[in-house]
C-alpha positions in Angstrom: -20.0 42.6 9.7 -19.5 38.9 10.1 -19.4 36.6 7.1 -22.3 34.2 6.5 -21.5 30.7 7.8 -21.7 27.3 6.2 -21.1 23.9 7.9 -19.9 21.1 5.6 -20.1 17.5 6.7 -17.4 15.4 5.0 -13.7 16.1 4.3 -13.3 14.2 1.0 -12.7 15.8 -2.3 -16.3 17.2 -2.6 -16.3 18.6 0.9 -12.9 20.4 0.7 -13.6 21.7 -2.8 -17.0 23.0 -1.6 -15.1 24.8 1.2 -12.6 26.4 -1.1 -15.3 27.7 -3.5 -17.5 28.9 -0.6 -14.6 30.9 0.8 -14.1 32.5 -2.6 -17.8 33.5 -2.5 -17.4 35.2 0.9 -18.6 32.5 3.3 -17.0 31.4 6.6 -16.7 27.6 6.5 -16.6 24.9 9.2 -15.7 21.4 8.0 -16.7 18.4 10.1 -15.4 14.8 9.7 -14.9 11.9 12.1 -11.6 11.1 10.5 -8.7 12.9 9.0 -8.9 14.9 5.8 -9.4 12.7 2.8 -9.5 9.4 4.6 -12.5 8.0 2.8 -12.9 7.1 -0.9 -10.8 10.1 -1.8 -7.7 8.4 -0.2 -7.4 5.3 -2.3 -8.9 5.9 -5.8 -7.0 5.6 -9.1 -6.6 9.3 -9.5 -8.2 9.5 -12.9 -9.4 13.0 -13.8 -11.8 12.4 -16.7 -13.5 15.3 -18.5 -14.2 12.5 -21.1 -16.0 10.4 -18.5 -19.4 10.3 -20.2 -20.2 6.6 -20.4 -22.3 5.3 -17.5 -21.5 1.8 -16.2 -25.1 0.8 -16.7 -25.8 1.0 -20.5 -27.7 -1.2 -22.9 -26.1 -4.6 -23.1 -24.4 -4.6 -19.7 -26.6 -7.4 -18.4 -25.0 -9.9 -20.7 -21.6 -9.1 -19.1 -22.8 -9.5 -15.5 -22.3 -13.3 -15.2 -18.6 -12.9 -16.3 -18.2 -10.0 -13.8 -19.5 -12.3 -11.0 -17.0 -15.1 -11.8 -14.6 -16.1 -9.0 -11.9 -13.6 -10.0 -14.3 -11.1 -11.7 -14.6 -7.4 -11.0 -18.1 -7.7 -9.3 -18.9 -9.4 -6.0 -22.0 -9.5 -3.8 -21.6 -10.8 -0.3 -23.7 -13.9 0.7 -26.7 -12.6 2.6 -26.6 -9.1 1.1 -28.1 -9.9 -2.2 -31.8 -9.4 -1.2 -30.8 -6.1 0.5 -29.1 -4.7 -2.6 -31.7 -6.2 -5.1 -34.0 -3.1 -5.2 -30.9 -0.9 -5.9 -29.9 -3.3 -8.7 -33.3 -3.3 -10.3 -33.4 0.5 -10.4 -29.9 0.4 -11.9 -31.2 -1.9 -14.6 -34.0 0.5 -15.5 -31.5 3.3 -15.9 -29.5 1.2 -18.4 -32.2 1.6 -21.1 -31.2 3.6 -24.1 -33.0 6.9 -23.4 -32.2 6.9 -19.7 -28.5 6.0 -20.4 -28.2 8.8 -22.9 -29.7 11.3 -20.5 -27.2 10.1 -17.8 -24.3 10.5 -20.3 -25.3 14.1 -21.1 -25.4 14.9 -17.3 -22.0 13.3 -16.8 -20.5 15.5 -19.6 -21.8 18.6 -17.9 -20.5 17.6 -14.5 -17.1 16.3 -15.6 -16.3 18.5 -18.6 -15.0 21.4 -16.4 -13.0 19.4 -13.9 -9.5 20.4 -15.1 -10.4 24.1 -15.3 -11.9 24.0 -11.8 -8.8 22.3 -10.4 -6.6 24.9 -12.1 -8.5 27.6 -10.4 -8.4 25.9 -7.0 -4.8 24.9 -7.1 -3.2 27.9 -8.8 -0.1 29.1 -7.0 -0.2 26.2 -4.5 1.8 23.0 -4.1 -1.3 21.0 -5.2 -0.9 22.2 -8.8 2.0 19.9 -9.4 -0.1 16.9 -8.5 -2.2 17.1 -11.7 -0.8 16.1 -15.0 -2.7 16.4 -18.3 -1.3 13.3 -20.0 -4.3 11.3 -21.3 -5.6 7.9 -20.2 -5.2 4.6 -22.0 -7.8 1.8 -22.2 -6.7 -1.6 -23.4 -8.2 -5.0 -24.2 -6.8 -8.4 -25.1 -9.5 -8.6 -27.8 -9.6 -6.8 -31.1 -12.0 -3.8 -31.3 -13.1 -4.0 -27.7 -11.1 -1.3 -25.9 -13.5 1.4 -27.1 -16.5 -0.3 -25.8 -19.9 -0.8 -27.4 -21.4 1.2 -30.2 -23.5 3.2 -27.8 -20.4 3.9 -25.7 -18.7 5.3 -28.8 -21.8 7.3 -29.7 -21.8 8.9 -26.2 -18.2 10.0 -26.6 -18.8 11.3 -30.1 -21.9 13.2 -29.0 -20.1 14.8 -26.2 -17.2 15.8 -28.4 -14.7 13.6 -26.5 -11.4 13.2 -28.4 -10.3 9.5 -28.8 -7.6 7.7 -30.7 -8.0 4.0 -31.5 -4.8 1.9 -31.3 -3.7 -1.5 -32.4 -1.4 -3.8 -30.5 1.8 -2.3 -32.0 0.7 1.2 -31.2 -0.2 0.2 -27.7 3.3 -1.2 -27.2 4.9 2.0 -28.7 2.9 4.2 -26.3 3.3 2.0 -23.2 6.3 -0.4 -23.7 6.0 -1.5 -20.0 2.7 -3.4 -20.8 2.7 -7.1 -21.7 2.3 -7.8 -25.4 -1.2 -9.3 -24.9 -3.3 -6.4 -25.8 -4.9 -6.3 -29.3 -6.9 -3.0 -29.1 -6.5 0.3 -27.3 -8.2 3.7 -26.9 -6.4 6.8 -25.9 -8.4 9.8 -24.4 -5.8 12.5 -24.8 -7.7 15.2 -22.9 -8.0 13.3 -19.7 -5.5 13.7 -16.9 -4.2 12.0 -13.7 -3.6 12.9 -10.1 -0.2 11.8 -8.8 -1.5 11.4 -5.2 -5.3 11.9 -4.6 -4.9 12.0 -0.8 -2.3 14.7 -1.0 -4.4 16.7 -3.4 -7.4 16.6 -1.0 -5.2 17.6 2.0 -3.5 20.3 0.0 -6.7 22.0 -0.9 -8.0 21.6 2.7 -4.8 23.1 4.1 -5.1 26.2 1.8 -8.7 26.6 2.9 -7.6 26.3 6.6 -5.0 29.0 6.0 -7.8 31.1 4.6 -9.8 30.7 7.8 -11.7 27.4 7.6 -12.4 25.7 10.9 -12.0 21.9 11.1 -14.0 20.0 13.6 -13.3 16.3 14.4 -16.4 14.4 15.3 -19.1 12.1 14.1 -22.4 13.7 12.9 -25.4 11.6 13.9 -28.3 14.0 13.4 -29.6 17.5 13.2 -31.7 20.0 15.1 -34.4 21.6 12.9 -37.5 23.7 12.8 -40.2 23.7 10.3 -38.1 25.0 7.4 -34.5 25.0 8.3 -31.7 23.1 10.0 -30.6 25.0 13.1 -27.9 22.7 14.4 -25.7 19.7 13.8 -25.3 17.0 16.3 -21.6 16.2 16.6 -20.6 13.5 19.1 -23.9 14.1 20.9 -23.5 17.9 21.2 -25.5 20.3 19.1 -23.5 22.9 17.2 -25.4 25.8 15.7 -25.6 25.9 11.9 -26.8 28.6 9.5 -26.4 26.5 6.3 -25.4 22.8 6.0 -23.8 20.8 3.2 -23.9 17.0 3.3 -20.8 15.8 1.4 -20.1 12.7 3.5 -19.6 10.1 0.8 -21.2 6.7 1.5 -22.4 7.9 4.9 -24.4 10.6 3.3 -27.5 8.5 2.8 -27.9 8.1 6.6 -27.6 11.8 7.1 -30.0 12.7 4.3 -32.5 10.3 5.9 -32.2 12.3 9.1 -33.4 15.3 7.1 -36.4 13.5 5.8 -34.9 12.5 2.5 -34.0 8.8 2.3 -31.9 8.1 -0.7 -30.6 4.7 -2.1 -26.9 5.3 -1.4 -24.9 2.1 -1.6 -21.4 1.8 -0.1 -20.0 0.2 -3.2 -16.6 -1.1 -2.0 -13.5 -0.7 -4.1 -10.0 -2.0 -3.3 -6.5 -1.2 -4.3 -3.0 -2.4 -3.9 -0.1 0.0 -4.2 3.3 -1.4 -5.2 6.3 0.5 -4.1 9.4 0.2 -6.3 7.7 -2.1 -8.8 10.5 -2.0 -11.3 8.2 -1.1 -14.1 5.9 1.9 -14.4 3.5 3.1 -17.1 3.7 6.7 -18.1 -0.1 7.3 -17.9 -3.0 5.5 -16.3 -4.0 2.3 -18.0 -7.5 0.8 -17.7 -7.8 -2.9 -18.4 -11.3 -3.0 -20.1 -11.6 -6.8 -19.8 -11.1 -7.0 -16.1 -12.4 -3.5 -15.1 -9.4 -2.1 -13.2 -6.9 0.7 -13.4 -3.2 0.7 -13.3 -2.2 4.2 -12.1 1.4 5.6 -11.8 1.6 7.6 -8.6 4.3 9.3 -6.5 4.3 6.5 -4.0 4.3 3.6 -6.6 2.1 1.8 -9.0 -1.5 1.6 -7.8 -3.9 -1.1 -9.1 -7.4 -0.1 -8.2 -10.9 -1.4 -9.0 -13.5 -4.1 -8.3 -17.0 -3.4 -7.1 -18.2 -5.2 -4.0 -21.7 -4.9 -2.4 -21.6 -5.9 1.2 -23.1 -3.1 3.2 -21.4 -0.2 4.9 -20.2 -1.9 8.1 -18.9 -5.3 6.8 -15.3 -6.2 7.2 -13.0 -6.0 4.1 -12.6 -9.1 2.0 -8.9 -8.9 1.2 -9.2 -11.6 -1.4 -10.5 -8.7 -3.7 -7.1 -6.9 -3.3 -5.2 -10.1 -4.0 -7.0 -10.5 -7.3 -5.8 -7.0 -8.3 -2.2 -7.9 -7.4 -2.4 -11.0 -9.6 -3.8 -9.0 -12.4 -0.9 -6.5 -12.1 1.6 -9.3 -12.6 -0.2 -10.4 -15.8 -0.1 -6.9 -17.2 3.5 -5.9 -16.4 6.2 -8.6 -17.1 9.0 -8.5 -14.5 7.0 -6.4 -12.0 8.3 -6.6 -8.4 5.7 -7.0 -5.7 7.9 -7.2 -2.5 6.5 -4.0 -1.1 2.7 -3.9 -1.4 0.1 -2.1 0.7 -3.7 -2.7 0.3 -6.8 -0.6 1.0 -10.6 -0.8 0.9 -12.9 2.2 0.5 -16.6 2.8 0.1 -17.8 4.6 -3.0 -21.0 6.5 -2.6 -23.1 5.0 -5.4 -26.6 5.8 -6.5 -28.4 3.4 -8.9 -28.6 5.7 -11.9 -24.9 6.6 -11.8 -25.4 10.3 -11.0 -24.8 12.1 -7.7 -27.3 14.2 -5.8 -26.5 17.9 -6.1 -28.6 20.8 -4.9 -30.9 22.0 -2.2 -32.6 19.5 0.2 -36.2 18.9 -0.7 -37.2 19.4 2.9 -35.1 22.2 4.3 -34.2 25.4 2.6 -30.7 25.8 4.2 -29.5 22.2 3.7 -27.7 21.1 0.6 -26.7 17.7 -0.9 -23.4 17.0 -2.7 -22.7 13.2 -2.8 -23.1 10.0 -4.7 -20.3 10.2 -7.3 -19.6 6.5 -7.5 -16.4 6.0 -9.5 -16.1 9.6 -10.5 -15.5 11.5 -7.3 -12.1 13.0 -8.2 -13.5 14.2 -11.6 -16.8 15.5 -10.2 -15.5 17.0 -6.9 -14.3 20.5 -8.0 -17.3 21.1 -10.2 -19.7 20.0 -7.5 -18.0 22.2 -5.0 -18.4 25.2 -7.4 -22.1 24.4 -7.9 -22.7 24.3 -4.2 -21.1 27.6 -3.7 -23.1 29.1 -6.5 -26.4 27.8 -5.1 -25.7 29.0 -1.6 -24.6 32.4 -2.9 -27.9 32.7 -4.7 -26.4 32.5 -8.2 -27.6 30.4 -11.1 -25.2 27.4 -11.4 -23.1 27.2 -14.5 -24.4 23.7 -15.3 -27.9 22.4 -15.4 -28.4 20.6 -12.0 -31.9 19.3 -12.8 -30.6 15.7 -13.5 -29.0 15.7 -10.0 -32.1 16.6 -8.1 -32.7 14.3 -5.0 -36.5 14.3 -5.8 -35.8 12.0 -8.8 -35.9 9.1 -6.3 -39.2 8.0 -5.0 -39.8 9.1 -1.4 -37.2 12.0 -1.6 
């Protein structure tokens, strides 16, 4: 008897983890992507794996910081001409920053991110991918006293979720990370967080293992679907319909276009992030360090020191603004005295961001055999293995281990 079949669209961390979990549940998997495995946002992120990631970006008080974020070298940019297009998204985001909504988002983040390391352990056990994950903690620093830990509500969210945290003064920061400049006055260590030494390699390693276990990889662009009244019957790949029994949309920032093709328009923004990776920098922190003031991450990786961050709203198809990467390189020089920047590569990727800071996860509102798993914003590497596990549970007809109600696509008007 042949195995039931699932077609996954998107070969980032969510797609490949979904494939791996579905195989364990007894399904035959086809993975479709127009590019190589892990080429999207999974390629160039900071590699933070954060079970303690329970603080949304939009929380009470954030509006007072926006003018500073939008400064010339600030962490937020909106392209001229795109402001009116992104304004509805922004207004929805502001609504979700109110206290009750933000606390609800925080609880959902805890459920989604809390099991990330255990999920990765299961998926990578006895594979070369296991060595890419290090449980070493993450450090947050600020040049201002008592700022690294964030606002009172941010601290409350961590405490309510049971997140361990250690507050540090300037001397303790220096003792923990002597490579840092002596400019930081406050620090926060989340000891239970972890890092990935090479996010792209992690994604490709999980995918290779799934391929060895029988997964089929199809190169091609998905532009639409063939449907009947209740189900998706085929996927249009490079203009050719491929039959499908079950379909998972896990295509990152492109997912909004695909969900709209299935009658569910969703406000997915291609929130652009940039990085520079410095080979042979001469200095290297032991663990990932987040600069709270400028909103970027310094991540030690196998290929060098990665400086990642910024949020740019410009639309899906706009050309990169490499000035955003140059800002990150300048910030790296201010954080690490004596850093060498002779060998620098740069990158831009599109984060799939929804205005309330949570992904869409679950069954399509319109078709019984279509499933959504996208919209992780800055938390794709943390959410990916748990989202994949939930998708496998849903498709197998089992009750998910976490409450997926907060991730329902129907929470957005018109879905």
